C-alpha positions in Angstrom: 110.2 92.3 106.8 111.9 94.5 104.3 111.5 97.5 106.7 113.3 95.5 109.3 116.3 95.2 107.0 116.0 98.8 106.1 116.3 99.6 109.8 119.6 97.7 110.0 121.4 99.9 107.4 123.6 96.9 107.1 124.4 95.6 103.6 126.0 92.5 104.9 122.8 91.7 106.7 120.8 92.4 103.5 122.9 89.9 101.6 122.3 87.3 104.3 118.6 88.0 104.2 118.4 87.7 100.4 120.5 84.6 100.3 118.4 83.0 103.1 115.2 83.8 101.2 116.5 82.5 97.9 117.6 79.2 99.5 114.1 78.7 101.0 112.4 79.5 97.7 114.7 77.0 95.9 114.0 74.4 98.6 110.2 74.9 98.1 110.6 74.4 94.3 110.0 78.0 93.3 112.3 79.8 90.9 110.9 83.3 91.1 110.6 85.4 94.3 108.1 88.2 94.1 110.4 90.6 95.9 112.0 92.7 97.1 109.6 95.5 97.5 111.1 98.9 97.0 108.5 101.7 97.1 109.5 104.8 98.9 107.4 105.6 102.0 105.8 108.8 100.7 102.6 108.2 102.7 103.4 107.4 106.4 100.1 105.5 106.7 100.6 103.3 103.6 99.5 99.8 104.5 102.5 98.1 102.8 105.4 100.3 104.1 106.5 97.3 106.2 107.4 95.4 103.0 109.6 98.0 101.5 113.5 98.2 101.7 113.7 101.9 101.0 112.0 103.4 104.0 111.4 107.0 103.1 114.7 107.6 101.2 115.7 106.7 97.7 119.4 106.4 98.4 118.8 104.1 101.3 116.7 101.9 98.9 119.3 102.1 96.2 122.0 100.8 98.5 120.1 98.2 100.5 118.4 96.5 97.5 121.6 95.5 95.7 122.9 92.8 98.1 119.3 91.5 98.5 119.0 90.9 94.8 122.4 89.4 94.6 121.6 87.1 97.6 118.3 85.9 96.1 119.7 85.2 92.7 122.8 83.5 94.1 120.5 80.6 94.9 119.3 80.3 91.3 116.0 82.1 92.1 114.9 85.1 90.1 114.3 88.3 92.1 111.5 90.6 91.2 111.7 94.3 92.1 108.2 95.7 92.8 106.0 97.7 92.5 107.0 99.8 89.5 106.1 102.6 90.0 104.5 105.1 92.3 102.3 102.5 94.1 102.7 104.6 97.3 99.2 104.1 98.8 96.8 101.2 99.1 93.7 103.4 99.0 92.1 102.7 95.6 95.4 101.4 94.4 93.8 99.6 91.5 92.5 102.8 89.9 94.2 105.9 91.4 96.5 107.9 89.1 99.8 109.2 90.6 100.2 112.6 89.1 103.9 113.4 89.1 106.6 115.4 87.3 109.6 114.0 85.6 112.3 115.2 88.0 110.5 113.8 91.0 110.2 110.4 89.3 113.9 110.2 88.6 115.3 111.7 91.8 112.8 110.4 94.5 111.2 107.1 93.2 113.4 105.5 90.6 116.7 105.2 92.5 115.8 102.0 94.4 114.9 100.3 91.1 118.1 101.6 89.6 119.9 99.8 92.4 118.1 96.6 91.6 119.0 97.0 88.0 122.7 97.5 88.8 122.6 94.3 90.8 121.2 92.4 87.8 117.6 92.0 88.9 115.9 89.5 86.6 112.4 90.9 86.6 110.3 93.9 87.6 106.6 93.9 88.6 104.5 96.8 87.3 102.0 98.2 89.7 98.2 98.5 89.8 97.9 102.3 89.7 98.1 104.7 86.8 100.9 107.3 86.3 99.7 110.5 84.8 96.4 108.8 83.8 98.1 105.8 82.0 98.1 102.3 83.6 101.5 101.4 84.9 101.6 98.1 83.0 101.1 99.7 79.7 102.6 103.1 80.4 105.1 103.9 77.5 106.7 106.7 79.5 107.6 104.8 82.7 108.3 101.4 81.1 110.4 103.3 78.6 112.3 105.0 81.4 112.8 101.6 83.0 114.6 100.3 79.9 116.6 103.6 79.6 117.9 102.9 83.2 119.5 99.7 81.7 116.9 97.1 82.7 117.4 94.0 80.6 115.1 91.6 82.4 111.4 91.1 81.9 108.3 92.9 83.2 105.4 91.0 84.8 102.1 92.6 85.9 100.9 92.7 89.4 97.9 90.3 89.9 95.1 91.7 87.7 97.0 94.8 86.8 96.9 94.2 83.0 94.2 96.2 81.1 95.1 95.5 77.5 97.3 93.6 75.0 100.3 95.5 76.5 103.2 93.6 75.0 104.1 96.4 72.6 104.2 98.8 75.6 106.8 96.7 77.4 104.8 94.1 79.4 106.2 90.6 79.0 104.1 88.5 81.4 100.4 89.0 82.4 99.7 87.6 85.9 97.9 85.5 87.2 96.0 84.5 84.1 95.8 85.4 80.5 92.8 87.7 80.2 94.5 89.8 77.6 97.9 88.3 76.6 96.5 85.0 75.6 96.9 82.8 72.4 93.6 84.1 70.9 94.4 87.8 71.3 98.0 87.4 70.4 97.1 85.7 67.1 94.5 88.3 66.4 97.0 91.1 67.1 99.6 89.5 64.9 97.1 89.0 62.1 95.9 92.6 62.3 99.3 94.1 62.6 98.6 95.5 66.1 101.2 93.3 67.5 104.5 92.7 65.8 106.1 89.2 65.8 109.4 90.8 66.9 107.7 92.1 70.1 106.6 88.5 71.0 110.1 87.2 70.2 111.7 89.9 72.3 109.5 89.1 75.3 110.2 85.4 75.2 113.9 86.2 74.8 114.0 88.4 77.8 112.3 85.8 80.0 114.4 82.9 78.8 117.6 84.9 79.0 117.0 85.7 82.7 116.2 82.1 83.4 119.5 81.0 81.9 121.5 83.8 83.4 120.4 83.2 86.9 120.9 79.4 86.6 117.3 78.2 86.7 117.8 76.2 83.5 120.9 74.5 84.9 118.8 72.6 87.4 117.0 69.3 86.8 113.2 69.6 86.4 112.7 67.9 89.7 114.1 71.1 91.4 111.0 72.9 90.4 108.5 70.5 91.7 105.3 72.2 92.9 104.9 69.3 95.3 107.7 71.0 97.4 105.6 74.1 98.0 104.3 73.0 101.5 107.6 71.6 102.8 108.9 73.1 106.0 112.4 74.2 105.0 113.3 75.9 108.2 116.7 74.9 109.5 118.8 75.6 112.5 120.9 77.9 110.4 117.8 79.8 109.1 116.5 80.2 112.6 119.8 81.6 113.9 119.9 84.0 110.9 116.3 85.2 111.6 117.3 85.9 115.2 120.4 87.8 114.2 118.7 89.9 111.5 115.8 90.8 113.7 118.2 92.1 116.4 120.2 94.1 113.8 117.0 95.7 112.7 115.9 96.7 116.2 116.3 100.4 117.0 117.0 102.0 120.4 115.1 105.2 120.4 115.7 106.3 124.0 117.7 105.1 127.0 117.8 107.6 129.8 120.0 106.7 132.7 121.3 103.7 130.8 118.3 101.7 132.0 119.2 99.2 129.3 120.7 96.7 129.1 118.9 94.8 131.8 121.8 93.4 133.8 120.9 94.2 137.4 117.1 93.9 137.7 115.9 91.1 139.9 112.1 91.4 139.3 111.1 92.1 135.8 107.4 92.9 134.9 106.5 92.0 131.3 103.2 93.6 130.2 101.2 93.7 127.0 101.7 92.0 123.6 104.5 89.6 124.8 102.8 86.2 124.8 100.8 84.4 122.0 99.4 87.8 121.1 102.8 89.2 120.1 103.1 90.9 116.7 105.7 89.6 114.4 104.3 90.0 110.9 101.7 92.1 109.0 99.0 91.2 106.5 98.6 90.5 102.8 100.9 88.9 100.3 103.8 90.0 102.4 102.6 87.8 105.3 104.5 84.7 106.1 103.2 82.0 108.5 106.2 80.6 110.4 106.6 77.0 111.5 107.0 78.3 115.1 107.4 81.6 116.9 109.6 82.8 119.7 107.5 85.1 121.8 109.0 88.0 123.8 107.8 86.5 127.0 109.7 83.3 126.2 112.8 85.1 125.2 112.9 87.4 128.2 112.1 84.5 130.6 115.1 82.5 129.3 117.4 85.5 129.4 116.3 86.5 132.9 116.7 83.0 134.3 120.3 83.0 133.3 120.7 86.2 135.5 118.8 84.8 138.4 116.0 87.3 137.8 112.2 86.6 138.0 109.6 87.5 135.5 106.0 88.3 136.1 103.6 88.7 133.2 100.3 90.5 132.7 98.5 91.1 129.4 97.8 94.7 130.2 94.1 94.6 129.4 93.3 95.9 132.9 95.3 99.2 133.2 95.0 99.4 137.0 96.2 95.9 137.5 99.1 96.3 135.1 100.3 99.5 136.8 100.2 97.9 140.2 102.3 95.1 139.0 104.7 97.5 137.5 105.0 99.5 140.7 106.1 96.3 142.6 108.8 95.5 140.1 112.4 96.6 139.6 111.8 97.3 135.9 108.9 97.0 133.6 109.0 96.1 129.9 105.8 97.0 128.1 105.1 95.5 124.6 102.9 97.5 122.3 102.2 97.3 118.6 99.9 97.9 115.7 99.3 96.2 112.3 98.7 97.0 108.7 97.9 95.0 105.6 98.0 95.0 101.8 94.8 96.4 100.4 94.2 99.3 102.8 96.1 102.1 104.5 96.2 102.7 108.2 93.6 105.0 109.6 96.1 106.7 111.8 99.7 106.4 113.1 98.3 105.9 116.6 99.0 102.7 118.5 95.3 102.8 119.4 94.4 102.2 115.7 95.1 98.9 113.9 94.4 96.2 116.4 91.6 95.5 118.9 93.6 96.8 121.9 92.6 100.5 121.7 94.1 102.0 124.9 97.8 101.2 124.6 98.8 104.8 125.1 96.7 105.0 128.2 98.4 102.0 129.6 101.9 103.5 129.2 100.8 106.7 130.9 99.4 104.7 133.9 102.6 102.7 134.2 104.9 105.6 133.8 103.0 107.4 136.6 103.8 104.5 138.9 107.4 103.7 138.1 110.2 105.6 136.2 111.9 102.3 135.4 109.9 101.6 132.3 111.0 100.2 129.0 108.6 100.2 126.0 109.0 97.9 123.0 107.0 99.0 120.0 106.4 96.7 117.0 105.1 98.7 114.0 104.6 98.4 110.2 105.9 101.8 109.7 105.9 105.2 111.4 104.1 105.5 114.6 103.1 108.1 117.2 104.7 107.8 120.7 103.0 110.6 122.7 104.4 109.3 126.0 108.0 109.0 124.7 109.4 111.6 127.2 107.7 109.9 130.2 109.6 106.5 130.0 113.2 105.9 130.2 113.8 103.5 127.4 112.2 102.7 124.1 112.9 100.1 121.5 111.2 99.6 118.2 111.2 96.9 115.5 109.3 96.6 112.2 107.6 93.1 111.9 110.7 91.2 113.2 109.6 87.7 112.2 109.5 84.3 113.9 112.5 85.0 116.2 111.0 88.2 117.5 111.1 87.2 121.1 114.7 85.9 121.2 115.9 88.9 119.2 114.3 91.5 121.4 115.6 89.7 124.5 119.1 89.7 123.0 118.9 93.5 122.8 117.2 94.1 126.1 119.8 92.1 128.0 122.9 93.4 126.1 123.7 90.2 124.2 123.4 92.4 121.1 124.3 96.1 121.3 121.7 97.8 119.1 123.0 99.5 115.9 119.7 99.9 114.0 118.6 103.3 112.7 115.2 104.6 111.8 114.6 104.2 108.0 111.7 106.6 108.3 110.6 109.6 110.5 108.5 109.0 113.6 106.3 112.1 113.6 105.0 114.1 116.5 101.4 114.0 115.1 99.3 112.6 112.3 99.8 114.2 108.9 102.7 116.4 110.2 103.7 116.9 106.5 100.3 118.6 106.0 99.2 116.6 103.0 96.2 118.2 101.4 93.4 115.8 100.2 94.7 116.3 96.7 98.0 114.9 97.7 96.7 112.1 99.7 94.5 110.2 99.5 93.4 112.1 96.4 90.5 113.7 94.5 87.7 113.9 94.1 86.5 111.3 96.7 89.0 110.5 99.5 87.6 107.0 99.8 87.8 106.3 96.1 90.3 108.8 94.7 91.0 109.1 90.9 94.0 111.3 91.2 96.8 111.8 93.8 99.0 114.8 93.2 102.7 114.6 94.1 102.9 118.4 94.5 105.3 118.0 97.4 107.9 116.9 94.8 111.1 116.1 96.6 109.9 117.1 100.1 109.2 113.6 101.3 109.9 112.4 104.9 112.9 114.0 106.6 113.4 116.5 103.8 110.0 118.1 104.7 111.0 118.3 108.3 114.3 120.0 107.3 112.6 122.4 105.0 110.1 123.5 107.7 112.4 123.3 110.7 110.2 120.9 112.6 111.6 119.9 115.9 110.9 116.6 117.6 108.9 116.8 120.9 107.6 113.2 121.1 108.7 111.7 117.7 112.2 110.8 116.4 114.1 111.8 113.3 115.1 109.8 110.3 118.4 107.9 110.9 118.0 108.0 114.6 119.2 105.1 116.7 121.2 104.8 119.9 123.7 102.4 121.2 124.8 101.1 124.6 128.2 102.7 123.9 129.1 106.1 122.4 131.1 107.2 119.4 133.2 110.2 118.5 133.7 111.6 115.0 136.7 113.6 114.0 139.3 114.5 111.3 137.0 115.2 108.4 138.8 115.3 105.0 137.0 116.1 101.7 138.8 115.3 98.4 136.9 116.2 95.2 137.7 113.9 92.3 136.8 113.5 88.6 134.7 110.6 89.6 132.9 112.3 92.5 134.7 112.7 95.8 136.2 111.0 98.8 134.8 111.9 102.2 136.9 110.4 105.1 136.8 110.8 108.9 137.9 109.0 112.0 135.2 107.2 114.1 136.1 105.9 117.6 134.2 103.9 120.2 134.4 106.3 123.1 132.3 104.2 125.4 132.8 101.2 127.6 131.4 98.2 125.6 131.9 97.0 122.0 129.5 98.3 119.4 128.9 99.3 115.8 127.8 102.7 114.4 126.0 103.7 111.2 127.6 107.0 110.1 125.5 109.0 107.7 126.5 111.6 105.0 124.0 114.3 104.0 124.6 116.8 101.3 123.0 120.2 100.7 123.1 121.3 97.1 124.1 124.9 96.1 120.4 125.5 95.5 119.9 125.2 99.2 117.2 122.5 98.9 117.0 120.4 102.1 119.7 117.9 102.8 119.8 114.6 101.1 121.3 111.2 102.3 124.1 110.5 99.9 126.2 108.1 101.9 126.3 105.8 104.9 128.7 103.3 106.4 128.2 100.7 109.1 131.4 100.1 111.0 132.7 96.8 112.3 132.0 96.1 116.0 134.5 98.4 117.6 136.1 97.7 121.0 136.2 100.5 123.6 138.8 102.9 122.4 139.1 101.3 118.9 138.9 103.6 115.9 138.0 103.0 112.3 138.8 105.3 109.3 135.6 105.7 107.4 135.6 106.7 103.7 132.5 107.3 101.6 132.6 107.8 97.9 129.7 109.9 96.6 129.6 109.5 92.8 129.0 112.2 90.2 125.3 111.2 90.1 125.0 112.0 93.8 126.1 115.6 92.9 123.7 116.0 90.0 120.1 116.9 89.4 117.6 115.7 86.8 117.3 118.3 84.0 113.8 118.2 82.5 115.0 120.1 79.4 117.8 117.6 78.7 115.8 114.7 80.0 119.0 113.6 81.7 121.3 114.0 84.7 123.1 117.3 84.8 126.1 118.0 87.0 125.6 120.8 89.5 128.2 123.5 90.0 128.7 125.5 93.1 129.2 125.2 96.8 128.1 122.0 98.4 127.6 121.6 102.2 128.4 118.2 103.8 126.9 117.0 107.1 128.1 113.8 108.8 126.5 112.3 111.8 124.6 109.7 113.7 121.2 110.7 112.3 119.7 113.4 110.1 119.5 115.6 113.2 122.6 114.4 115.2 125.3 116.0 113.0 128.9 115.6 114.3 131.0 117.0 111.4 130.4 119.6 108.7 132.3 120.7 105.7 132.0 122.3 102.3 133.5 122.2 98.9 133.1 124.0 95.6 132.6 122.0 92.4 132.8 123.0 88.8 130.2 121.7 86.3 132.9 119.7 84.3 132.5 116.4 86.2 130.5 114.1 84.0 127.8 111.8 85.2 
């Protein structure tokens, strides 16, 4: 899923993912991929968060989308950035109006789409919802701002999201049919003067220009044969890539006493969603049915056999039986999970909501009471509550890891892959920890059928809210968190302001005993003292024990600017900026500051 790649914080992995998807689309005769999804996870329970590359941060989305778009389009397949814009909930998504101010649009929700534009994305999909009471696909403000950001491709509607002859507003293609933008209505519009011929010409030009630019028109007509749609285009190379990417997107949340990796355990109990009931993808149009699936039980059994270990499995449906099996084993690996789908939001972040197995938390409590040697693996479509997190020694999480889920998690559990993933969104301590009012989510007047959702939190989305309110983590985990089987030391911070932004460099060394990679993160606090914002990250190469890497990040002038609603433009900020560099938003290793004049231009 997109969120799996977001959890990798790895641009090389994102390029591989995009290239792999583009190749499979081409091999199936399709020249447009309806992705990547980029919506920022404003609402933790949003049913489609698993699809989105941005997690809860606009800068993360801005960076991660660019290699994905380039990868897809390198295969002569058009990428489609969606859903533009503010489709941040599934509850009444086809009618709710996202009520939002200008600065919040530009600073919080547009950057991932700007990243796609900078990568040359061919098309954008406008969303179902309204923005400030005007439909997205005919909204002159937001579609105008899209063009202002430099977008030169074409705009298509989400399926059924067209509500009028919207070509003059910036919509180029109505999907899936022609209820509004059909021959009869277009001719009538041209005859009455409501539609100008130049608008039709411009729309056609935008569509054809992207088809030529990406290379679709270079291919023979046979390349785009619909008869290829049901081909199985899975290859050994694509399976190996799926396994690699799923492992890179796996996050180690906890590892007390270095219980992981599993190198010494002789008897391993595997309990829960590890067999044919394993969770590997979520629902809706983002769901993909694979040709085959590697289950966790299969992956663990194969890895354990190589070590001479034995594996015993129980489905966990009888808590007492599962706890007894755990007590008799050297180590227990419990697989839990929940699901979500397009069309509805999750009722809760609890593992006991979303699938039929409604006592998963009770199971972990029972097992933890019998044995301290417990590992929990959680598969989730987004944020999730882990009320037992301090009762078990180790926790891994993944986000809809795909058909190689079992082999990938086994690679991490047994140390064939040293985890380097980081949380792309906050794991809260409780439901609605950001204290959304009904007006904010799901909206007013009827929470089941809201007409308006008010974005009054403005920039305080995700970890920024936690920073503003000094919320500590008792059972949850912060944005950017992710452990390794080794350790890293940061030192020698140097800050060099420049006319083009600044250079931030430091030394990062593998101070542990096994090879591993680290994702270093840069957070900036503006002179206005608003909560810290992610403005840089870098994933190192795999460093050997004792090996060091000089890391340099280059925040641009835009990263040191704010949107000015009087100028309707970016305005450089002057004053004292604070910098924080660390392994997560809460694990800060280096700090610094610098003073900037307002003369640096954006």
